[in-house]
SEMIFI-998978 format. One record per residue: x, y, z of N, C-alpha, C in turn; residue in one letter. Coordinates in pm, whole numbers, padded with zeros to 5 digits, always signed. Example, Ala and Ser with C-alpha at 12.3 -4.5 7.8 and 13.67 -1.06 7.14 Angstrom:
+01319-00569+00780+01230-00450+00780+01320-00330+00780A/+01285-00225+00708+01367-00106+00714+01290+00003+00787S/
REM end
This chain:
-01570+03781+00181-01506+03669+00146-01586+03569+00208M/-01669+03613+00321-01752+03522+00386-01914+03554+00358F/-01949+03649+00260-02070+03683+00244-02124+03537+00171S/-02295+03574+00177-02349+03444+00116-02293+03400-00040K/-02276+03515-00134-02269+03456-00217-02116+03418-00246K/-02013+03420-00173-01877+03365-00196-01868+03285-00095W/-01934+03207-00007-01926+03142+00111-01863+02994+00077L/-01950+02971-00030-01919+02796-00067-01767+02815-00139L/-01802+02884-00195-01636+02886-00280-01524+02908-00176T/-01572+03007-00056-01440+03034+00013-01383+02906+00084T/-01513+02830+00122-01484+02697+00193-01417+02579+00113I/-01455+02611-00020-01363+02488-00094-01232+02531-00150L/-01179+02714-00118-01073+02738-00140-00980+02669-00010V/-01032+02729+00086-00930+02708+00242-00967+02515+00255L/-01067+02444+00216-01042+02319+00198-00906+02274+00104I/-00901+02319+00011-00804+02280-00120-00649+02337-00069G/-00653+02470-00019-00531+02497+00069-00458+02427+00178A/-00574+02387+00271-00518+02298+00375-00502+02161+00309A/-00587+02088+00213-00494+01964+00185-00381+01974+00077V/-00320+02113+00049-00202+02116-00025-00107+02126+00073C/-00135+02203+00181-00029+02179+00328-00006+02041+00335V/-00151+01947+00333-00113+01826+00412-00027+01733+00318R/-00013+01771+00201+00004+01682+00090+00200+01747+00111L/+00216+01863+00089+00354+01880+00105+00420+01833+00231G/+00332+01838+00334+00382+01766+00472+00416+01637+00453I/+00320+01534+00377+00316+01373+00364+00457+01405+00271W/+00533+01474+00176+00619+01481+00065+00781+01464+00184Q/+00728+01572+00277+00850+01619+00379+00865+01480+00457L/+00750+01411+00486+00765+01253+00586+00817+01170+00470D/+00819+01179+00374+00840+01053+00262+01001+01089+00267R/+01042+01218+00258+01199+01258+00248+01235+01212+00378L/+01205+01258+00520+01257+01173+00604+01262+01013+00626E/+01172+00952+00524+01167+00819+00557+01294+00778+00460Q/+01291+00849+00313+01403+00815+00251+01571+00835+00321R/+01578+00949+00377+01711+01003+00430+01735+00893+00532R/+01635+00849+00597+01659+00733+00745+01712+00611+00679A/+01629+00567+00546+01677+00448+00469+01839+00462+00437F/+01833+00561+00355+01959+00553+00283+02086+00567+00405N/+02049+00621+00530+02163+00640+00634+02157+00472+00629S/+02075+00384+00671+02102+00265+00736+02149+00180+00636Q/+02119+00209+00521+02221+00134+00387+02361+00152+00411V/+02368+00302+00397+02514+00333+00388+02581+00295+00527E/+02526+00283+00641+02590+00210+00765+02618+00093+00776S/+02524+00008+00736+02513-00126+00718+02604-00155+00598M/+02630-00122+00492+02756-00122+00412+02870-00124+00470R/+02905+00014+00557+03051+00028+00588+03075-00091+00734A/+02991-00185+00771+03002-00266+00875+03062-00400+00807E/+03150-00465+00864+03232-00600+00850+03101-00690+00850E/+03151-00806+00724+03044-00881+00725+03042-00981+00857I/+02891-01013+00867+02857-01075+01004+02879-01222+00976L/+02945-01337+01068+02935-01445+01059+02831-01500+01146N/+02722-01572+01114+02596-01587+01235+02696-01726+01266L/+02773-01775+01202+02807-01918+01287+02919-01859+01416N/+02942-01753+01402+03031-01718+01530+02954-01585+01612N/+02861-01537+01600+02749-01432+01655+02632-01443+01614E/+02537-01421+01693+02365-01388+01649+02336-01254+01757I/+02396-01130+01681+02347-01032+01760+02211-01012+01849P/+02210-00972+01940+02083-00954+02036+02007-00877+01904D/+02092-00746+01883+01961-00637+01787+01991-00695+01630N/+01947-00785+01572+02022-00863+01447+01909-00752+01354I/+01772-00758+01417+01644-00671+01369+01692-00517+01299E/+01813-00479+01342+01844-00329+01345+01929-00322+01207S/+01983-00454+01166+02082-00442+01072+02071-00489+00935M/+01956-00455+00903+01920-00498+00745+02007-00385+00665E/+02068-00489+00550+02144-00468+00465+02271-00483+00502W/+02323-00534+00616+02447-00592+00669+02488-00694+00581R/+02595-00701+00530+02639-00830+00478+02672-00948+00563K/+02636-01070+00560+02658-01196+00632+02681-01333+00571V/+02713-01404+00672+02742-01544+00592+02735-01619+00715I/+02678-01746+00656+02652-01855+00762+02632-01984+00648V/+02721-02072+00738+02721-02208+00692+02635-02348+00750T/+02538-02410+00721+02415-02493+00746+02410-02586+00634G/+02285-02665+00716+02216-02728+00559+02061-02666+00592E/+02028-02704+00449+01902-02688+00434+01791-02779+00491Y/+01664-02741+00529+01559-02839+00579+01446-02801+00474D/+01464-02895+00391+01352-02878+00277+01217-02923+00315F/+01189-02967+00409+01049-03040+00461+00976-02899+00480E/+01047-02802+00526+00981-02644+00551+00991-02563+00482N/+01059-02594+00330+01041-02496+00236+00928-02466+00180Q/+00898-02333+00132+00796-02267+00101+00821-02199-00040I/+00719-02124-00074+00767-02064-00225+00690-01919-00229A/+00739-01774-00271+00652-01694-00271+00636-01660-00410L/+00524-01657-00433+00443-01634-00580+00469-01493-00627R/+00419-01489-00797+00414-01384-00853+00570-01317-00898N/+00653-01405-00868+00801-01354-00909+00849-01378-01065Q/+00914-01291-01106+00963-01294-01267+01097-01309-01296V/+01150-01341-01376+01298-01381-01417+01265-01363-01575Y/+01328-01288-01596+01332-01299-01807+01207-01268-01849D/+01118-01219-01810+00983-01233-01833+00921-01384-01835N/+00984-01421-01736+00933-01573-01692+00831-01568-01537Q/+00696-01606-01549+00704-01610-01403+00712-01741-01334Y/+00730-01714-01191+00752-01840-01112+00767-01776-00971G/+00821-01876-00930+00828-01858-00758+00971-01818-00694Y/+00957-01768-00567+01117-01765-00502+01076-01902-00393H/+01204-01954-00386+01179-02046-00298+01270-02016-00170L/+01177-02032-00047+01235-01966+00097+01250-02089+00148I/+01371-02134+00205+01422-02242+00264+01486-02221+00401T/+01463-02267+00526+01496-02260+00636+01651-02271+00635P/+01730-02252+00714+01884-02335+00674+01901-02366+00829L/+01943-02458+00885+01998-02496+00974+02131-02452+01008L/+02189-02408+01117+02303-02385+01169+02318-02393+01314F/+02467-02445+01378+02503-02438+01485+02451-02314+01542D/+02351-02304+01645+02332-02189+01711+02185-02127+01682G/+02129-02167+01547+01988-02131+01514+01993-02179+01367G/+01867-02110+01310+01801-02142+01191+01767-01963+01145A/+01780-01954+01027+01748-01867+00931+01677-01898+00806V/+01562-01785+00721+01532-01797+00600+01624-01782+00560L/+01635-01831+00389+01690-01802+00315+01636-01751+00183V/+01607-01660+00108+01533-01645-00003+01632-01724-00104N/+01617-01821-00170+01721-01909-00260+01729-01867-00386R/+01590-01799-00460+01581-01732-00581+01451-01794-00632G/+01465-01765-00799+01369-01778-00860+01362-01925-00933W/+01250-02002-00938+01260-02087-01024+01123-02089-01091I/+01114-02171-01220+00968-02176-01345+00836-02210-01245P/+00758-02190-01249+00612-02178-01167+00588-02344-01177V/+00590-02424-01258+00562-02514-01313+00641-02661-01274D/+00776-02616-01208+00874-02707-01188+00873-02776-01028S/+00907-02872-01028+00938-02965-00906+01032-02889-00812D/+00980-02863-00665+01078-02790-00634+01190-02861-00579W/+01142-02973-00559+01280-03116-00507+01379-03088-00567R/+01358-03060-00690+01488-03078-00814+01619-02970-00769L/+01566-02874-00697+01658-02770-00693+01731-02777-00523Y/+01706-02903-00455+01790-02935-00334+01881-02928-00313D/+01985-02851-00261+02106-02880-00223+02150-02944-00064E/+02186-03051-00150+02199-03158+00001+02338-03118+00060V/+02335-03145+00203+02436-03131+00255+02495-03006+00326G/+02594-02948+00359+02663-02851+00389+02668-02766+00270E/+02633-02617+00334+02624-02535+00247+02668-02371+00294V/+02725-02319+00247+02774-02181+00291+02684-02079+00199T/+02594-01947+00292+02525-01882+00209+02582-01715+00235V/+02630-01652+00121+02663-01528+00154+02557-01400+00089Q/+02502-01313+00196+02403-01202+00122+02417-01118+00222G/+02293-01069+00198+02236-00920+00289+02159-00987+00398L/+02152-00944+00513+02004-00908+00588+01918-00839+00539I/+01782-00903+00524+01653-00877+00484+01556-00875+00609R/+01463-00780+00639+01350-00807+00720+01256-00837+00630L/+01145-00899+00725+01034-00952+00617+00943-00840+00609G/+00808-00879+00509+00719-00770+00500+00584-00848+00505Q/+00487-00801+00576+00369-00873+00600+00269-00837+00462S/+00265-00720+00433+00208-00703+00288+00255-00561+00244K/+00225-00511+00113+00315-00417+00081+00215-00257+00105P/+00296-00158+00113+00195-00031+00183+00092-00027+00110A/+00114-00020-00031-00030+00013-00116-00032-00129-00169I/-00200-00177-00193-00220-00257-00241-00174-00404-00169G/-00194-00514-00225-00113-00637-00181-00245-00717-00070G/-00214-00853-00070-00295-00946+00021-00205-01011+00095V/-00247-00976+00238-00158-01062+00357-00192-01170+00357A/-00098-01250+00411-00092-01389+00377-00202-01439+00541D/-00247-01555+00565-00321-01608+00674-00290-01714+00665A/-00247-01785+00775-00217-01903+00819-00335-01987+00818L/-00347-02162+00760-00449-02213+00737-00540-02256+00899P/-00643-02232+00900-00707-02206+01052-00742-02371+01098L/-00714-02479+01001-00688-02641+01009-00546-02684+01063D/-00460-02582+01092-00307-02618+01149-00254-02641+01020G/-00279-02690+00892-00180-02733+00787-00092-02622+00755T/+00022-02664+00655+00112-02562+00639+00093-02492+00505K/+00099-02324+00500+00069-02262+00378+00230-02317+00294L/+00188-02338+00195+00322-02365+00096+00346-02263+00018E/+00279-02157-00041+00270-02071-00142+00203-01930-00079V/+00290-01864-00081+00287-01720+00020+00266-01583-00095W/+00196-01505-00021+00212-01382-00149+00326-01306-00077N/+00367-01267+00029+00442-01168+00084+00558-01264+00171N/+00698-01214+00176+00793-01295+00283+00749-01238+00429L/+00651-01278+00490+00618-01269+00579+00713-01370+00689D/+00823-01322+00767+00894-01394+00827+00841-01435+00975V/+00747-01348+01007+00701-01384+01163+00596-01498+01145E/+00527-01462+00999+00385-01585+01014+00461-01703+00957K/+00544-01706+00868+00663-01857+00803+00717-01897+00924M/+00714-01829+01066+00845-01881+01149+00741-01958+01227S/+00590-01903+01224+00506-01960+01318+00473-02079+01278A/+00493-02126+01151+00440-02273+01108+00583-02388+01124Q/+00700-02321+01162+00817-02417+01198+00814-02440+01329I/+00856-02579+01357+00849-02609+01496+00962-02563+01548S/+01092-02525+01514+01198-02472+01594+01193-02326+01612Y/+01263-02266+01684+01282-02117+01683+01396-02060+01539P/+01323-02003+01511+01395-01896+01384+01448-01749+01375I/+01535-01690+01355+01556-01553+01340+01455-01516+01293L/+01429-01387+01316+01350-01262+01247+01406-01194+01151N/+01475-01274+01046+01517-01209+00913+01515-01280+00822I/+01556-01232+00704+01580-01387+00614+01716-01305+00519F/+01754-01440+00469+01918-01347+00398+01902-01338+00252I/+01894-01270+00205+01865-01212+00034+02063-01282-00030Q/+02064-01401-00103+02191-01424-00124+02239-01328-00243P/+02364-01319-00214+02432-01245-00329+02409-01342-00507N/+02422-01219-00565+02387-01234-00713+02532-01281-00783V/+02500-01410-00879+02606-01423-00946+02569-01394-01119D/+02604-01305-01173+02554-01267-01280+02560-01386-01425E/+02620-01494-01382+02658-01569-01462+02591-01689-01404D/+02523-01700-01342+02434-01829-01318+02316-01798-01346D/+02245-01925-01465+02128-01908-01500+02052-02040-01456T/+02118-02129-01370+02081-02227-01361+01962-02219-01198T/+01841-02238-01185+01761-02192-01074+01826-02265-00991P/+01783-02241-00878+01716-02123-00821+01802-02012-00825P/+01758-01913-00886+01852-01783-00941+01851-01672-00817I/+01933-01671-00774+01918-01530-00657+01888-01388-00758A/+01842-01365-00622+01788-01201-00688+01856-01091-00595Y/+01857-00965-00623+01884-00880-00520+01812-00753-00583Q/+01750-00688-00481+01687-00546-00546+01778-00488-00569P/+01746-00382-00674+01826-00252-00687+01807-00094-00605T/+01893-00057-00568+01888+00028-00436+01960+00181-00514I/+01910+00250-00511+01933+00394-00534+01886+00481-00433T/+02036+00515-00383+02061+00621-00272+02038+00725-00295L/+01915+00789-00345+01912+00927-00403+01741+00982-00267T/+01775+01143-00258+01630+01163-00180+01534+01169-00292E/+01528+01147-00395+01463+01161-00469+01363+01267-00486G/+01265+01268-00570+01206+01448-00563+01121+01486-00470P/+01089+01425-00342+00981+01455-00254+01021+01611-00226H/+01145+01653-00195+01116+01807-00139+01102+01882-00259F/+01134+01857-00352+01057+01936-00467+00896+01942-00497E/+00851+01809-00470+00744+01790-00472+00658+01897-00348Y/+00714+01891-00238+00655+01952-00115+00633+02070-00142A/+00756+02124-00188+00759+02289-00206+00639+02290-00356M/+00606+02239-00433+00528+02229-00496+00399+02265-00457Q/+00345+02178-00346+00255+02161-00306+00200+02256-00221W/+00329+02288-00141+00318+02443-00022+00307+02580-00138F/+00317+02565-00245+00327+02658-00343+00175+02713-00367A/+00096+02606-00379-00045+02610-00472-00093+02620-00335F/-00064+02603-00202-00177+02637-00077-00142+02767-00101A/-00024+02854-00122-00001+02997-00126-00080+03067-00194I/-00055+02984-00323-00147+03027-00447-00325+03064-00424I/-00323+02956-00372-00506+02960-00321-00553+03060-00200L/-00450+03052-00079-00464+03141+00040-00461+03265+00006F/-00363+03312-00079-00342+03428-00074-00399+03492-00211F/-00406+03429-00321-00457+03462-00450-00587+03490-00418G/-00663+03412-00362-00826+03417-00369-00861+03558-00306Y/-00815+03583-00174-00882+03695-00171-00846+03827-00249P/-00721+03819-00329-00697+03926-00455-00763+03908-00593F/-00840+03790-00590-00982+03765-00696-01066+03810-00660Y/-01108+03798-00539-01231+03875-00494-01246+03980-00510L/-01090+04103-00478-01148+04221-00501-01136+04274-00613R/-01081+04199-00748-01080+04208-00896-01272+04231-00871K/-01330+04085-00838-01472+04107-00889-01567+04186-00807Q/-01494+04268-00709-01586+04388-00650-01591+04525-00745S/
REM end
């Protein structure tokens, strides 16, 4: 196996087996992440609706996917938009607007608008009540994507790549919760801004099967290679 004739092949086989083991472990890690996500969603779905006008829990950032309701007034002067959003095959933005209420402020993803429209056409003046889900921001996608950077000259960034709550809050002059609200969807509502909710599938996915496949490949390489060498001798 470690003779001069087979040394390079042996090294490549060992590296291949190690890579397969690592990919199997990675899939098991993905499985644990998926299980943790499913548990989080299920536990928050079981909780009663949280009224932010009555209570702002200290651990609200741990309550992603919990139902929430709040009444207040929108601050359109600090409204921004999230690019690369599609509705019914039409490109557009999502309007992200601070909602001021007794005791605090929170960002609301009000939903989709056409890309070439005037944002202020969609102002909802006066007191509004928003019901939806607590969501956490995202600095950038895990794979690909471009992180947002605040302008160095101190001006406001109005169109964003990611719903990065922390950075968005940094350009607002008052304190704001480090979450945002994803309002409930009304299937009959076709007037922008149109609310959006991601589709959640609470399954474990194929990660366990993929892990077993990678471990099987590693076993085949590790134990099959010596058998192959014996056949060649």
